[in-house]
N, CA and C of each residue as an Amber inpcrd file, in Angstrom:
protein
   573
 -62.3320000  76.7790000   5.2100000 -62.9570000  75.5510000   5.1560000
 -62.1190000  74.5150000   5.8170000 -62.4170000  73.3930000   5.3990000
 -61.7040000  72.3010000   6.0700000 -60.3370000  72.0880000   5.4560000
 -59.4590000  71.9390000   6.3200000 -58.1210000  71.5720000   5.8610000
 -57.8950000  70.1270000   6.2240000 -57.5650000  69.4230000   5.2610000
 -57.2750000  68.0020000   5.5300000 -55.8240000  67.8790000   5.9540000
 -55.7230000  67.1940000   7.0260000 -54.3700000  66.9490000   7.4800000
 -53.8190000  65.7820000   6.6870000 -52.7690000  65.9780000   6.1010000
 -52.1410000  64.8890000   5.3850000 -51.0220000  64.3500000   6.2420000
 -51.1600000  63.1420000   6.4340000 -50.1000000  62.4810000   7.1930000
 -48.9580000  62.1420000   6.2440000 -47.8200000  62.1470000   6.7740000
 -46.6570000  61.7990000   5.9670000 -46.6760000  60.2920000   5.7570000
 -47.0170000  59.9070000   4.5840000 -47.1360000  58.4760000   4.2870000
 -45.9130000  58.0160000   3.4900000 -44.8480000  57.7860000   4.1520000
 -43.6360000  57.2960000   3.5110000 -43.6570000  55.7670000   3.5960000
 -43.9350000  55.1120000   2.5000000 -44.0620000  53.6540000   2.4810000
 -42.8210000  52.9860000   1.9130000 -41.7290000  53.6840000   1.8810000
 -40.5120000  53.1100000   1.3430000 -40.0530000  51.9110000   2.1710000
 -40.1220000  51.9620000   3.4500000 -39.7050000  50.8540000   4.3190000
 -40.5890000  49.6310000   4.1430000 -41.8800000  49.8620000   4.0050000
 -42.8060000  48.7350000   3.8430000 -42.5850000  48.0540000   2.4990000
 -42.3400000  48.7850000   1.4590000 -42.0780000  48.2060000   0.1430000
 -40.7910000  47.3960000   0.1770000 -39.7720000  47.9040000   0.8570000
 -38.5150000  47.1620000   0.9640000 -38.7200000  45.8770000   1.7510000
 -39.5350000  45.9220000   2.8010000 -39.8250000  44.7230000   3.5960000
 -40.5950000  43.6930000   2.7750000 -41.5830000  44.1050000   2.0120000
 -42.3290000  43.1900000   1.1520000 -41.4110000  42.5630000   0.0990000
 -40.5370000  43.3730000  -0.4590000 -39.5880000  42.8630000  -1.4560000
 -38.6640000  41.8330000  -0.8400000 -38.1870000  42.1020000   0.3670000
 -37.2990000  41.1490000   1.0490000 -38.0300000  39.8330000   1.3390000
 -39.2890000  39.9100000   1.7710000 -40.0760000  38.7060000   2.0490000
 -40.2710000  37.9010000   0.7640000 -40.5990000  38.5710000  -0.3290000
 -40.7690000  37.8730000  -1.6040000 -39.4540000  37.2310000  -2.0620000
 -38.3570000  37.9570000  -1.8950000 -37.0620000  37.4230000  -2.2860000
 -36.7180000  36.1770000  -1.4630000 -36.9780000  36.2150000  -0.1650000
 -36.7230000  35.0530000   0.6990000 -37.6160000  33.8860000   0.2870000
 -38.8630000  34.1500000  -0.0280000 -39.7830000  33.0850000  -0.4570000
 -39.2890000  32.4420000  -1.7480000 -38.8330000  33.2640000  -2.7110000
 -38.3020000  32.7070000  -3.9570000 -37.0570000  31.8660000  -3.7150000
 -36.1870000  32.3170000  -2.8250000 -34.9650000  31.5660000  -2.5210000
 -35.3170000  30.2300000  -1.8700000 -36.2790000  30.2260000  -0.9530000
 -36.6870000  28.9810000  -0.2850000 -37.2960000  28.0190000  -1.3040000
 -38.1870000  28.4890000  -2.1480000 -38.8130000  27.6270000  -3.1580000
 -37.7540000  27.0940000  -4.1180000 -36.8240000  27.9570000  -4.5370000
 -35.7630000  27.5200000  -5.4410000 -34.8670000  26.4730000  -4.7700000
 -34.5650000  26.6430000  -3.4930000 -33.7150000  25.6610000  -2.8030000
 -34.4470000  24.3260000  -2.6430000 -35.7630000  24.3430000  -2.4250000
 -36.5300000  23.1020000  -2.3330000 -36.5090000  22.3780000  -3.6800000
 -36.7160000  23.1060000  -4.7680000 -36.6480000  22.4850000  -6.0900000
 -35.2440000  21.9650000  -6.3980000 -34.2370000  22.7220000  -6.0310000
 -32.8600000  22.2810000  -6.2720000 -32.5650000  21.0070000  -5.4810000
 -33.0270000  20.9570000  -4.2380000 -32.8260000  19.7500000  -3.4260000
 -33.5350000  18.5490000  -4.0700000 -34.7560000  18.7640000  -4.5460000
 -35.4980000  17.6730000  -5.1870000 -34.7750000  17.1910000  -6.4400000
 -34.2530000  18.1090000  -7.2320000 -33.5480000  17.7200000  -8.4570000
 -32.2510000  16.9970000  -8.1320000 -31.5090000  17.4960000  -7.1630000
 -30.2580000  16.8350000  -6.7630000 -30.5240000  15.4420000  -6.1800000
 -31.5730000  15.3080000  -5.4120000 -31.9230000  13.9980000  -4.8490000
 -32.2740000  13.0100000  -5.9520000 -33.0590000  13.4720000  -6.9120000
 -33.4170000  12.6030000  -8.0260000 -32.1710000  12.2460000  -8.8380000
 -31.2810000  13.2010000  -9.0260000 -30.0520000  12.9330000  -9.7700000
 -29.1590000  11.9260000  -9.0660000 -28.9920000  12.0670000  -7.7540000
 -28.1380000  11.1120000  -7.0350000 -28.7970000   9.7350000  -6.9820000
 -30.1150000   9.6940000  -6.9040000 -30.8130000   8.4020000  -6.9100000
 -30.6290000   7.7020000  -8.2520000 -30.7660000   8.4590000  -9.3450000
 -30.5890000   7.8350000 -10.6620000 -29.1280000   7.4480000 -10.8840000
 -28.1910000   8.2030000 -10.3260000 -26.7760000   7.8430000 -10.4210000
 -26.5090000   6.5370000  -9.6950000 -27.0920000   6.3630000  -8.5060000
 -26.9240000   5.1150000  -7.7560000 -27.5170000   3.9370000  -8.5240000
 -28.6800000   4.1340000  -9.1260000 -29.2950000   3.0550000  -9.8970000
 -28.4600000   2.7250000 -11.1280000 -27.9080000   3.7420000 -11.7710000
 -27.0230000   3.5050000 -12.9110000 -25.7730000   2.7580000 -12.5000000
 -25.2210000   3.1090000 -11.3460000 -24.0330000   2.4230000 -10.8420000
 -24.3510000   0.9640000 -10.5330000 -25.5140000   0.6990000  -9.9460000
 -25.9200000  -0.6840000  -9.6680000 -26.0560000  -1.4670000 -10.9730000
 -26.6140000  -0.8420000 -11.9910000 -26.7700000  -1.5240000 -13.2820000
 -25.4110000  -1.8320000 -13.8970000 -24.4750000  -0.9140000 -13.7700000
 -23.1330000  -1.1420000 -14.3170000 -22.4690000  -2.3080000 -13.6050000
 -22.5380000  -2.3350000 -12.2720000 -21.9090000  -3.4230000 -11.5250000
 -22.5850000  -4.7660000 -11.8090000 -23.8970000  -4.7540000 -11.9690000
 -24.5990000  -6.0000000 -12.3130000 -24.1790000  -6.4830000 -13.6940000
 -24.0200000  -5.5620000 -14.6290000 -23.5680000  -5.9310000 -15.9650000
 -22.1550000  -6.4780000 -15.9580000 -21.2700000  -5.8580000 -15.1870000
 -19.9080000  -6.3610000 -15.0850000 -19.8670000  -7.7500000 -14.4670000
 -20.7020000  -7.9680000 -13.4650000 -20.7380000  -9.2950000 -12.8420000
 -21.2210000 -10.3430000 -13.8290000 -22.1420000  -9.9330000 -14.7110000
 -22.6640000 -10.8760000 -15.6870000 -21.6980000 -11.2300000 -16.7920000
 -20.7860000 -10.3170000 -17.1430000 -19.8840000 -10.6070000 -18.2450000
 -18.5060000 -11.0760000 -17.8140000 -18.1670000 -10.8870000 -16.5530000
 -16.8640000 -11.3670000 -16.1070000 -16.8530000 -12.8810000 -16.1240000
 -15.8520000 -13.4320000 -16.7370000 -15.7210000 -14.8810000 -16.7590000
 -15.3190000 -15.3320000 -15.3670000 -15.9690000 -16.3680000 -14.8810000
 -15.6580000 -16.8300000 -13.5400000 -14.8090000 -18.0960000 -13.5490000
 -14.8380000 -18.8520000 -14.6400000 -14.0670000 -20.0910000 -14.7200000
 -13.2720000 -20.1250000 -16.0230000 -12.1790000 -20.8890000 -15.9810000
 -11.3850000 -21.1060000 -17.1750000 -10.8490000 -22.5310000 -17.1470000
 -10.6800000 -23.1390000 -18.3190000 -10.1120000 -24.4880000 -18.3430000
  -8.6220000 -24.4390000 -18.0110000  -8.1510000 -25.4630000 -17.3240000
  -6.7290000 -25.5920000 -16.9860000  -6.2410000 -26.9120000 -17.5440000
  -5.2650000 -26.8470000 -18.4030000  -4.6950000 -28.0700000 -18.9450000
  -5.5120000 -28.6490000 -20.0820000  -5.2220000 -29.9120000 -20.3650000
  -5.8560000 -30.6080000 -21.4950000  -7.3020000 -30.9790000 -21.1810000
  -8.1080000 -31.0450000 -22.2290000  -9.4700000 -31.5490000 -22.1220000
  -9.4280000 -32.9630000 -22.6830000  -9.8490000 -33.9140000 -21.8550000
  -9.6840000 -35.3380000 -22.1570000 -11.0500000 -35.9790000 -22.3530000
 -11.1080000 -36.9190000 -23.2870000 -12.3350000 -37.6850000 -23.5170000
 -12.0520000 -39.1560000 -23.2670000 -13.0070000 -39.8210000 -22.6450000
 -12.9620000 -41.2760000 -22.4790000 -13.9610000 -41.8670000 -23.4540000
 -13.5540000 -42.9240000 -24.1430000 -14.4430000 -43.4820000 -25.1430000
 -14.4520000 -44.9830000 -25.1720000 -15.3920000 -45.5170000 -25.9370000
 -15.4540000 -46.9330000 -26.2590000 -14.6940000 -47.0810000 -27.5700000
 -13.6240000 -47.8520000 -27.5500000 -12.6920000 -47.9260000 -28.6780000
 -13.4370000 -48.1940000 -29.9870000 -13.1890000 -47.2960000 -30.9440000
 -13.7210000 -47.4540000 -32.2860000 -15.1680000 -47.0320000 -32.4730000
 -15.9040000 -46.6670000 -31.4130000 -17.3230000 -46.3530000 -31.6060000
 -17.7210000 -44.9430000 -31.1800000 -17.5980000 -44.5960000 -29.8860000
 -18.1580000 -43.3190000 -29.4150000 -17.4030000 -42.7960000 -28.2050000
 -17.6200000 -41.4980000 -27.9290000 -17.0820000 -40.8570000 -26.7310000
 -18.1270000 -41.0050000 -25.6300000 -17.6880000 -41.4990000 -24.4500000
 -18.6090000 -41.7110000 -23.3370000 -18.7120000 -40.4980000 -22.4180000
 -17.5670000 -39.8950000 -22.0960000 -17.5830000 -38.7170000 -21.2310000
 -16.3730000 -37.8410000 -21.5090000 -16.4750000 -36.6030000 -21.0320000
 -15.4160000 -35.6170000 -21.2450000 -14.9900000 -35.0860000 -19.8810000
 -13.6740000 -34.9680000 -19.6920000 -13.1090000 -34.4550000 -18.4450000
 -12.5130000 -33.0740000 -18.6940000 -12.9740000 -32.0910000 -17.9330000
 -12.4930000 -30.7190000 -18.0460000 -12.0130000 -30.2790000 -16.6740000
 -10.7580000 -29.8740000 -16.5770000 -10.2430000 -29.3220000 -15.3270000
 -10.4220000 -27.8150000 -15.3890000 -11.0690000 -27.2460000 -14.3590000
 -11.3640000 -25.8100000 -14.3450000 -10.8310000 -25.1730000 -13.0650000
 -10.6030000 -23.8740000 -13.1790000 -10.2320000 -23.0640000 -12.0150000
 -10.9470000 -21.7290000 -12.1340000 -10.8940000 -20.9560000 -11.0650000
 -11.4860000 -19.6240000 -11.0720000 -10.4960000 -18.6800000 -11.7460000
 -11.0110000 -17.7430000 -12.5360000 -10.1340000 -16.7560000 -13.1600000
  -9.5360000 -15.8550000 -12.0890000  -8.5240000 -15.0970000 -12.4650000
  -7.8190000 -14.2490000 -11.4990000  -8.7500000 -13.2770000 -10.7840000
  -9.6930000 -12.6950000 -11.4920000 -10.5940000 -11.7260000 -10.8650000
 -11.9950000 -12.2980000 -10.6500000 -12.1540000 -13.6000000 -10.8670000
 -13.4890000 -14.2020000 -10.7820000 -13.9220000 -14.4990000  -9.3540000
 -15.2200000 -14.6450000  -9.2010000 -15.8040000 -15.0090000  -7.9120000
 -15.8620000 -16.5230000  -7.7900000 -16.0700000 -16.9940000  -6.5720000
 -16.2020000 -18.4350000  -6.3320000 -17.4270000 -18.9700000  -7.0770000
 -17.3160000 -20.2120000  -7.5450000 -18.4000000 -20.8550000  -8.2840000
 -18.8690000 -22.0730000  -7.4910000 -20.1700000 -22.1740000  -7.3080000
 -20.7500000 -23.3010000  -6.5690000 -20.8090000 -24.5250000  -7.4800000
 -20.0540000 -25.5620000  -7.1320000 -20.0550000 -26.8090000  -7.9060000
 -20.7760000 -27.9200000  -7.1470000 -21.8390000 -27.5610000  -6.4560000
 -22.6580000 -28.5430000  -5.7520000 -23.2940000 -29.4820000  -6.7620000
 -23.4390000 -30.7320000  -6.3800000 -24.0600000 -31.7520000  -7.2410000
 -25.4000000 -31.2300000  -7.7540000 -25.6280000 -31.2780000  -9.0700000
 -26.8570000 -30.7280000  -9.6390000 -28.1310000 -31.3600000  -9.0850000
 -28.0790000 -32.5950000  -8.6640000 -29.2830000 -33.2300000  -8.1360000
 -29.6170000 -32.7240000  -6.7370000 -28.6560000 -32.0800000  -6.0580000
 -28.8740000 -31.6280000  -4.6820000 -29.2680000 -30.1610000  -4.5860000
 -29.1080000 -29.3950000  -5.6530000 -29.3490000 -27.9620000  -5.5730000
 -29.8770000 -27.4410000  -6.9020000 -30.6270000 -26.3360000  -6.8350000
 -31.1600000 -25.7280000  -8.0550000 -30.2240000 -24.6630000  -8.6120000
 -29.4570000 -24.0080000  -7.7720000 -28.5980000 -22.9090000  -8.1970000
 -27.1900000 -23.4240000  -8.4570000 -27.0240000 -24.1930000  -9.5330000
 -25.7410000 -24.8170000  -9.8240000 -25.3320000 -24.5790000 -11.2720000
 -24.1630000 -25.0780000 -11.5790000 -23.6400000 -25.0000000 -12.9340000
 -24.4570000 -25.9140000 -13.8490000 -24.7970000 -25.4100000 -15.0260000
 -25.5240000 -26.1810000 -16.0340000 -24.5870000 -26.3680000 -17.2230000
 -24.5280000 -27.5930000 -17.7450000 -23.6670000 -27.8770000 -18.8950000
 -24.5330000 -28.3380000 -20.0560000 -24.3810000 -27.6510000 -21.1940000
 -25.1280000 -27.9750000 -22.4090000 -24.1590000 -28.4760000 -23.4790000
 -24.6830000 -29.2880000 -24.3950000 -23.8970000 -29.8590000 -25.4920000
 -24.5040000 -29.4170000 -26.8160000 -23.6320000 -29.1670000 -27.8090000
 -24.1130000 -28.7720000 -29.1310000 -23.1210000 -29.2610000 -30.1850000
 -23.6370000 -29.8540000 -31.2550000 -22.8260000 -30.1620000 -32.4350000
 -23.6750000 -29.8600000 -33.6680000 -23.2450000 -30.2850000 -34.8410000
 -23.9630000 -29.9510000 -36.0800000 -25.3120000 -30.6410000 -36.2170000
 -25.5420000 -31.7160000 -35.4700000 -26.7830000 -32.4710000 -35.6400000
 -27.7190000 -32.4290000 -34.4400000 -27.2370000 -31.9590000 -33.2830000
 -28.0880000 -32.0210000 -32.0890000 -27.6400000 -31.0320000 -31.0170000
 -28.5740000 -30.7570000 -30.1200000 -28.2650000 -30.0070000 -28.9020000
 -28.8730000 -30.7670000 -27.7380000 -28.2080000 -30.7100000 -26.6160000
 -28.7190000 -31.3700000 -25.4080000 -28.4630000 -30.4300000 -24.2420000
 -29.5140000 -30.0980000 -23.5150000 -29.3960000 -29.2060000 -22.3700000
 -29.2720000 -29.9940000 -21.0810000 -28.5880000 -29.3980000 -20.1400000
 -28.4750000 -29.8960000 -18.7770000 -27.9620000 -31.3430000 -18.7150000
 -26.7590000 -31.5450000 -19.2390000 -26.1260000 -32.8670000 -19.1510000
 -25.7720000 -33.1820000 -17.7020000 -25.7290000 -34.4620000 -17.3730000
 -25.3240000 -34.8390000 -16.0170000 -23.8090000 -34.7460000 -15.9160000
 -23.3220000 -34.3250000 -14.7390000 -21.9000000 -34.1680000 -14.5220000
 -21.5730000 -34.4060000 -13.0570000 -20.3240000 -34.7370000 -12.8140000
 -19.8320000 -34.9040000 -11.4430000 -18.5400000 -34.1070000 -11.3160000
 -18.1240000 -33.8700000 -10.0960000 -16.9060000 -33.1000000  -9.8630000
 -15.9770000 -33.8790000  -8.9390000 -14.6820000 -33.7990000  -9.2180000
 -13.6390000 -34.3560000  -8.3470000 -12.6200000 -33.2430000  -8.1220000
 -12.2030000 -33.0650000  -6.8910000 -11.2710000 -31.9940000  -6.5430000
  -9.8430000 -32.4780000  -6.7190000  -9.0270000 -31.6330000  -7.3070000
  -7.6250000 -31.9580000  -7.5500000  -6.7770000 -31.0640000  -6.6540000
  -5.8390000 -31.6660000  -5.9190000  -4.9620000 -30.8690000  -5.0590000
  -5.6980000 -30.3140000  -3.8570000  -5.3160000 -29.1060000  -3.4550000
  -5.8930000 -28.5260000  -2.2370000  -7.3360000 -28.0820000  -2.4600000
  -8.1380000 -28.3200000  -1.4330000  -9.5470000 -27.9340000  -1.4400000
  -9.9240000 -27.7170000   0.0120000 -10.6690000 -26.6670000   0.3050000
 -11.0140000 -26.3830000   1.6970000 -12.2310000 -27.1570000   2.2010000
 -12.7120000 -28.1120000   1.4390000 -13.7680000 -29.0080000   1.9210000
 -15.1780000 -28.6200000   1.5420000 -15.3840000 -27.4180000   0.9950000
 -16.7430000 -27.0520000   0.5740000 -16.8920000 -27.3160000  -0.9270000
 -18.0650000 -27.0100000  -1.4510000 -18.3220000 -27.2430000  -2.8790000
 -18.0840000 -26.0110000  -3.7320000 -17.4100000 -25.0120000  -3.1660000
 -17.1310000 -23.7920000  -3.9190000 -15.7600000 -23.8850000  -4.5680000
 -15.7230000 -23.5970000  -5.8610000 -14.4550000 -23.4970000  -6.5770000
 -13.9320000 -22.0870000  -6.3350000 -12.8470000 -22.0040000  -5.5790000
 -12.3020000 -20.7130000  -5.1790000 -10.8970000 -20.5580000  -5.7360000
 -10.3350000 -19.3670000  -5.5650000  -8.9900000 -19.0840000  -6.0700000
  -8.0010000 -20.1020000  -5.5280000  -7.1730000 -20.6340000  -6.4040000
  -6.1520000 -21.5960000  -6.0040000  -6.6270000 -23.0410000  -5.9980000
  -7.8920000 -23.2930000  -6.2850000  -8.4210000 -24.6580000  -6.2990000
  -8.6360000 -25.1190000  -7.7390000  -8.5330000 -26.4260000  -7.9370000
  -8.8040000 -27.0370000  -9.2360000  -9.8890000 -28.0870000  -9.0780000
 -10.7980000 -28.1210000 -10.0280000 -11.8650000 -29.1180000 -10.0100000
 -11.9260000 -29.7950000 -11.3730000 -12.0670000 -31.1090000 -11.3490000
 -12.2100000 -31.8610000 -12.5910000 -13.6830000 -32.2110000 -12.7580000
 -14.2870000 -31.6480000 -13.7990000 -15.6990000 -31.8970000 -14.0920000
 -15.7710000 -33.0100000 -15.1260000 -16.5120000 -34.0530000 -14.7940000
 -16.7010000 -35.1870000 -15.7120000 -18.1210000 -35.0930000 -16.2640000
 -18.2200000 -34.8270000 -17.5580000 -19.5100000 -34.6480000 -18.2210000
 -19.8750000 -35.9440000 -18.9230000 -21.0110000 -36.5010000 -18.5470000
 -21.4890000 -37.7340000 -19.1680000 -22.2340000 -37.4100000 -20.4520000
 -21.8880000 -38.1210000 -21.5400000 -22.5570000 -37.9220000 -22.8290000
 -23.5700000 -39.0200000 -23.1220000 -23.9610000 -39.7580000 -22.0970000
 -24.8890000 -40.8780000 -22.3060000 -26.2810000 -40.4080000 -22.7290000
 -26.6250000 -39.1500000 -22.4660000 -27.9610000 -38.6560000 -22.8090000
 -28.0960000 -38.1310000 -24.2210000 -27.0410000 -38.2110000 -25.0260000
 -27.1190000 -37.6980000 -26.3950000 -27.9580000 -38.6140000 -27.2780000
 -28.7060000 -38.0160000 -28.2010000 -29.5090000 -38.7900000 -29.1440000
 -28.6060000 -39.5740000 -30.0890000 -27.6270000 -38.8880000 -30.6570000
 -26.6300000 -39.5040000 -31.5210000 -25.3070000 -39.4810000 -30.7750000
 -24.6720000 -40.6200000 -30.5530000 -23.4080000 -40.6310000 -29.8110000
 -22.3450000 -39.7680000 -30.4940000 -21.4660000 -39.1850000 -29.6890000
 -20.3710000 -38.3730000 -30.2120000 -19.3460000 -39.3030000 -30.8470000
 -19.1700000 -39.1780000 -32.1530000 -18.3200000 -40.0930000 -32.9230000
 -17.0290000 -39.3930000 -33.3340000 -16.2410000 -40.0750000 -34.1570000
 -14.9430000 -39.5660000 -34.6280000 -15.1180000 -38.3520000 -35.5400000
 -14.1200000 -37.4800000 -35.5320000 -14.0420000 -36.2930000 -36.3980000
 -15.2990000 -35.4230000 -36.3400000 -15.7600000 -35.1630000 -35.1240000
 -16.9610000 -34.3480000 -34.9330000 -16.6160000 -33.1010000 -34.1320000
 -17.0020000 -31.9420000 -34.6690000 -16.8540000 -30.6870000 -33.9280000
 -18.0130000 -30.5730000 -32.9500000 -17.7230000 -30.1560000 -31.7190000
 -18.7890000 -29.9920000 -30.7210000 -18.4200000 -28.8610000 -29.7730000
 -19.4170000 -28.4020000 -29.0260000 -19.2310000 -27.3440000 -28.0400000
 -19.9010000 -27.7550000 -26.7410000 -19.1810000 -27.5920000 -25.6600000
 -19.7520000 -27.7150000 -24.3190000 -19.8960000 -26.3020000 -23.7650000
 -21.0780000 -25.9730000 -23.2640000 -21.3230000 -24.6810000 -22.6290000
 -21.4420000 -24.9070000 -21.1360000 -20.5170000 -24.3620000 -20.3770000
 -20.5430000 -24.4770000 -18.9200000 -21.0920000 -23.1520000 -18.4000000
 -22.3070000 -23.2050000 -17.8310000 -23.0030000 -21.9980000 -17.4010000
 -23.0740000 -21.9450000 -15.8740000 -22.2320000 -21.1060000 -15.2390000
 -22.3410000 -20.9420000 -13.7880000 -23.5530000 -20.0820000 -13.4500000
 -23.9990000 -20.0840000 -12.1750000 -25.1590000 -19.2650000 -11.8030000
 -24.9500000 -17.7730000 -12.0870000 -23.7240000 -17.2730000 -11.8890000
 -23.4020000 -15.8850000 -12.2280000 -22.0970000 -15.8780000 -13.0050000
 -21.9390000 -14.8930000 -13.8370000 -20.7180000 -14.8070000 -14.6320000
 -20.9620000 -15.2800000 -16.0490000 -19.9190000 -15.1960000 -16.8370000
 -20.0140000 -15.5310000 -18.2570000 -20.0050000 -17.0370000 -18.4690000
 -20.5360000 -17.4340000 -19.6110000 -20.5570000 -18.8390000 -20.0180000
 -19.1630000 -19.2240000 -20.5040000 -18.7030000 -20.3990000 -20.0960000
 -17.4310000 -20.9410000 -20.5700000 -17.7400000 -21.8740000 -21.7310000
 -17.3320000 -21.4710000 -22.9440000 -17.5430000 -22.2920000 -24.1400000
 -16.2840000 -23.0980000 -24.4080000 -16.4490000 -24.3980000 -24.5570000
 -15.3430000 -25.2920000 -24.8650000 -15.6260000 -25.9000000 -26.2270000
 -14.8820000 -25.4660000 -27.2320000 -15.0470000 -25.9570000 -28.6070000
 -13.9200000 -26.9400000 -28.8980000 -14.2720000 -28.1530000 -29.2730000
 -13.2710000 -29.1820000 -29.5540000 -13.7360000 -30.0500000 -30.7150000
 -12.7970000 -30.8490000 -31.2270000 -13.0750000 -31.8170000 -32.2770000
 -12.5420000 -33.1630000 -31.8280000 -13.3550000 -34.1960000 -32.0140000
 -12.8890000 -35.5370000 -31.6620000 -11.8720000 -36.0060000 -32.6970000
 -10.9330000 -36.8760000 -32.2950000  -9.9330000 -37.3640000 -33.2540000
 -10.5560000 -38.2590000 -34.3200000  -9.7630000 -38.5870000 -35.3250000
 -10.2380000 -39.4120000 -36.4420000 -10.5580000 -40.8320000 -35.9970000
  -9.9430000 -41.2860000 -34.9000000 -10.2040000 -42.6290000 -34.3890000
 -10.4700000 -42.5260000 -32.8880000 -11.5550000 -43.1490000 -32.4520000
 -11.9260000 -43.1050000 -31.0380000 -11.0900000 -44.1360000 -30.2730000
 -10.4140000 -43.6570000 -29.2380000  -9.6060000 -44.5060000 -28.3570000
 -10.2270000 -44.5100000 -26.9740000  -9.6240000 -45.2510000 -26.0550000
 -10.1160000 -45.3030000 -24.6810000  -9.9120000 -43.9520000 -23.9830000
  -8.7460000 -43.3220000 -24.1650000  -8.4670000 -41.9910000 -23.6160000
  -7.8870000 -41.1280000 -24.7240000  -8.4660000 -39.9120000 -24.8900000
  -8.0330000 -39.0290000 -25.9750000  -7.9210000 -37.6020000 -25.4650000
  -6.9130000 -36.8960000 -25.9360000  -6.8210000 -35.4620000 -25.6670000
  -7.5180000 -34.7430000 -26.8230000  -8.4780000 -33.9000000 -26.4780000
  -9.2480000 -33.2070000 -27.5050000  -8.5910000 -31.8910000 -27.8650000
  -8.5850000 -31.5900000 -29.1400000  -7.9870000 -30.3290000 -29.6100000
  -9.0170000 -29.4970000 -30.3440000
């Protein structure tokens, strides 16, 4: 009868080739996923680093008082203005001391005592010693800020604890806590 010819069907090579193709496909897919995960990780690391640097910039103090804090007053009645000499801290950035009426991005000074708070007091600046001619308080420069207390509801009187908050556009707030003397004089050093 009929004899069927059987061909030698050795499919070992084809199975190995299919296995190699599948293995290469898995490696490619795995490398694409790994690249996506690494990219997302480095992106989130960069965003975390930016947040850390922004936080450090916000908490670093940029100004510090230098020397005595002096008050000028009307003898026997009230304190008219306060003089604070400030400089940039050792690691602080320059602070813009442009006249508040000329710019929006400037230092804001607030007043607080036991009976009242007043935001955005008027102030002026005078440069002491060397200054490079701009309105930036930079390393090695001193500026005397004169804060007018004329806008207070209740005048600052004798033996009163008060706080001045000097808020630069960036950096930490400089809090100045002082007490007026028992008797108001024309010029007083506040402690």
